[in-house]
BASEMI-193847 format. One line per field, with one value per residue (C-alpha): residue in three letters; x, y, z negated. Coordinates in steps of 0.001 Angstrom, whole numbers, plus 500000, padded with zeros to 6 digits. Layout:
// BASEMI-193847
code c(ALA  ...)
px c(X  ...)
py c(Y  ...)
pz c(Z  ...)
This chain:
// BASEMI-193847
code c(UNK  UNK  UNK  UNK  UNK  UNK  UNK  UNK  UNK  UNK  UNK  UNK  UNK  UNK  UNK  UNK  UNK  UNK  UNK  UNK  UNK  UNK  UNK  UNK  UNK  UNK  UNK  UNK  UNK  UNK  UNK  UNK  UNK  UNK  UNK  UNK  UNK  UNK  UNK  UNK  UNK  UNK  UNK  UNK  UNK  UNK  UNK  UNK  UNK  UNK  UNK  UNK  UNK  UNK  UNK  UNK  UNK  UNK  UNK  UNK  UNK  UNK  UNK  UNK  UNK  UNK  UNK  UNK  UNK  UNK  UNK  UNK  UNK  UNK  UNK  UNK  UNK  UNK  UNK  UNK  UNK  UNK  UNK  UNK  UNK  UNK  UNK  UNK  UNK  UNK  UNK  UNK  UNK  UNK  UNK  UNK  UNK  UNK  UNK  UNK  UNK  UNK  UNK  UNK  UNK  UNK  UNK  UNK  UNK  UNK  UNK  UNK  UNK  UNK  UNK  UNK  UNK  UNK  UNK  UNK  UNK  UNK  UNK  UNK  UNK  UNK  UNK  UNK  UNK  UNK  UNK  UNK  UNK  UNK  UNK  UNK  UNK  UNK  UNK  UNK  UNK  UNK  UNK  UNK  UNK  UNK  UNK  UNK  UNK  UNK  UNK  UNK  UNK  UNK  UNK  UNK  UNK  UNK  UNK  UNK  UNK  UNK  UNK  UNK  UNK  UNK  UNK  UNK  UNK  UNK  UNK  UNK  UNK  UNK  UNK  UNK  UNK  UNK  UNK  UNK  UNK  UNK  UNK  UNK  UNK  UNK  UNK  UNK  UNK  UNK  UNK  UNK  UNK  UNK  UNK  UNK  UNK  UNK  UNK  UNK  UNK  UNK  UNK  UNK  UNK  UNK  UNK  UNK  UNK  UNK  UNK  UNK  UNK  UNK  UNK  UNK  UNK  UNK  UNK  UNK  UNK  UNK  UNK  UNK  UNK  UNK  UNK  UNK  UNK  UNK  UNK  UNK  UNK  UNK  UNK  UNK  UNK  UNK  UNK  UNK  UNK  UNK  UNK  UNK  UNK  UNK  UNK  UNK  UNK)
px c(068285  065280  064241  060853  060204  056854  055936  053483  050289  050360  053794  055546  058639  060555  060335  062872  064996  068460  067872  067178  070207  072285  070757  070936  074822  073742  070323  067931  065892  062303  060395  056548  053915  050791  047483  046060  049497  052346  052240  050179  046246  043524  040789  037904  038860  041746  042469  045514  044286  043857  047261  048815  047383  048596  052278  051781  050709  053603  055945  054564  054524  058377  058802  060138  059530  061091  062523  063105  060733  060866  057522  057119  053926  050925  053334  054489  051084  050872  054079  052876  049615  051711  053881  050834  048812  051865  054826  056472  057103  059085  062580  063016  060941  061540  058594  059296  057483  054185  052760  050525  047418  044407  044976  042513  041827  044428  047450  049250  047090  045673  042105  043649  045745  043017  040925  043431  043821  040285  040060  042090  040198  042247  040008  041462  044833  047412  050737  052085  052938  049345  048286  050835  049392  046083  047180  049183  045718  045129  048643  051246  054251  056084  057807  054471  052879  055798  055539  051725  052394  054743  051156  050102  050618  050134  048879  049621  046812  048443  045820  046838  045464  046509  048280  046991  043364  042248  038677  039452  041869  039377  036365  038584  040607  038719  040423  043672  043620  042871  045461  046494  044462  045964  045210  048728  051918  054753  057928  060757  062955  061440  062949  060755  061979  060726  061523  062118  060021  057036  054010  053361  054946  054571  055790  052111  052311  055221  052665  050736  054042  055307  052012  052159  055863  057501  060970  060774  063282  062353  065081  064828  066355  067045  066141  063685  060186  057718  059986  063061  064338  064664  065344  068183  069173  072403  071257  068562  070642  072812  070294  068553  072027  072957  069485  069481  072846  072723  073708  070950  071127)
py c(047923  049313  052791  054179  057887  059404  063139  065676  066926  068292  066806  063926  061852  064645  066670  064409  063925  065251  063700  060153  060563  061080  058396  055813  055680  053803  052551  050989  054139  054168  057407  056924  058961  058621  058103  061043  062555  062666  059676  057418  056595  058609  057103  058304  057498  059605  059012  057693  054009  053594  055308  052913  050031  051313  051424  047958  046628  048241  046783  043347  043926  044798  042115  044321  042389  045067  048549  051919  054804  058624  060559  064396  065997  063973  061471  061265  060337  057765  056096  056520  054708  051987  051583  051101  048854  046746  047177  044272  046214  048910  048872  052486  055567  059157  061397  065131  067674  066305  064857  061866  064477  066126  069493  072261  074263  076986  074765  074991  077435  074482  075962  078858  076987  074762  077881  079320  075837  075629  079136  078439  077976  076115  076694  080253  079783  080365  080178  079474  083140  083557  081060  082283  085757  084308  082062  084986  086443  083414  082107  084816  082730  082538  079457  077957  079030  077480  074320  074042  074829  071747  069897  071919  069820  070782  068503  068095  070446  073292  072959  072966  070630  069427  066218  065643  064672  067890  067019  063784  065827  068523  066200  064253  067114  066543  063120  064199  066454  063575  061680  058027  054912  052462  049600  049303  051375  051007  049869  050330  053320  056542  060153  063119  065955  069445  072731  075320  077976  075369  075012  071478  069809  071554  070777  069351  066836  065028  063104  062063  061059  059003  057275  055807  055770  055019  054699  057984  060946  064534  066418  070344  071815  075700  078299  075753  075757  073137  072389  071746  069106  071864  074838  072955  069905  069141  069348  066966  064645  064487  063751  061063  059098  059239  057839  055206  054175  054028  050422  048831  048967)
pz c(115627  117782  116807  118163  118375  117936  119051  117421  118706  122292  122862  124491  124424  126338  123261  121672  124603  123148  119923  121641  123553  120571  118707  121567  120707  117535  118116  121061  121317  122558  123103  122914  124518  122203  123616  125285  125487  128242  130704  128499  129290  128212  125832  124285  120654  119167  115277  113297  113014  116901  117644  114987  116766  120063  118699  116982  120634  122497  119834  120674  124397  124078  121738  118649  115594  113128  113929  112473  113257  113368  113604  113867  112753  114319  115209  111634  110316  113206  111927  108326  109368  111024  108033  105653  107881  109302  106799  108196  111650  110015  108172  107831  108588  108882  108662  110129  108423  107711  104479  103904  103064  104716  105935  106574  109819  108894  108941  112294  114287  116559  116727  118632  120670  121969  122392  124611  126638  127124  128288  131381  134487  136930  139880  139556  138022  140892  138572  135086  134776  135044  132579  130128  130137  129480  126655  125201  123919  121921  120934  119840  119582  122863  122050  121192  124435  126437  124666  125553  129094  129482  129623  132639  135972  139647  142122  145721  146519  144589  141799  138032  135267  131752  131648  128117  127340  125709  125173  123420  120991  120475  119768  117241  115699  112295  112270  112995  109942  107556  105684  106244  105214  102869  100692  099369  099268  101782  099723  102227  102287  103845  104367  104446  106243  105479  107287  104740  106449  106999  104746  105929  103074  099700  096259  095172  098043  096128  094083  097103  099052  096066  095593  099055  099633  096284  097870  099740  099360  100625  102045  103425  106361  105910  108434  110072  110404  111721  114906  112434  115110  117810  115655  113726  115854  114267  110820  111613  113350  110272  107923  110226  110858  107076  106252  108756  108400  104444  103286  101217  097488)
């Protein structure tokens, strides 16, 4: 069975490299760079409907009629939108630390991250260390700063630039906080995995989750935040395999 993995905001398929390798022992794994991220093309539009359509077209190109899917954060909402718009494409879905609800600006600290990224003048930046020092004025967490800097590329002339399309993401950030659009619920099995230290999936979100995904179950990984698959990879791998390999009925 094919398994597609969708990364989160500011990420790329490389964020899931270890998990992709482990899961490839059981599935045909495809890491996906969503539009305006990683090696994928840049585009002016950036919302869940167009990203779901991108993934649908990718599956058609790869001749994948049905698959399992894992989506983290923004990728989780893309996966949910795909399941709701094209339910026949997905067999089982794992949504990592995100709910099908609208979020406010305070969740995730993305505004500060984008402000930090926009503050870098690449005409003057001479090293990653210099960039990290400037980012530290906007982003307190070192791990987050290092994650953001994975998007900084150096060209043959020694000048840096962002690999992702920061302007498109910034211009459409309001749409990235939106909830998925649905006419009907997705009836196949769905696993929502929450980090115990994260506030992205809350108790009050259960009704929203079951309203759109009535066959969903919610499980929590202890001592983990929003990046639970990085902080507790073995625990996440165990939950994912148990869910994906569980017999129907």
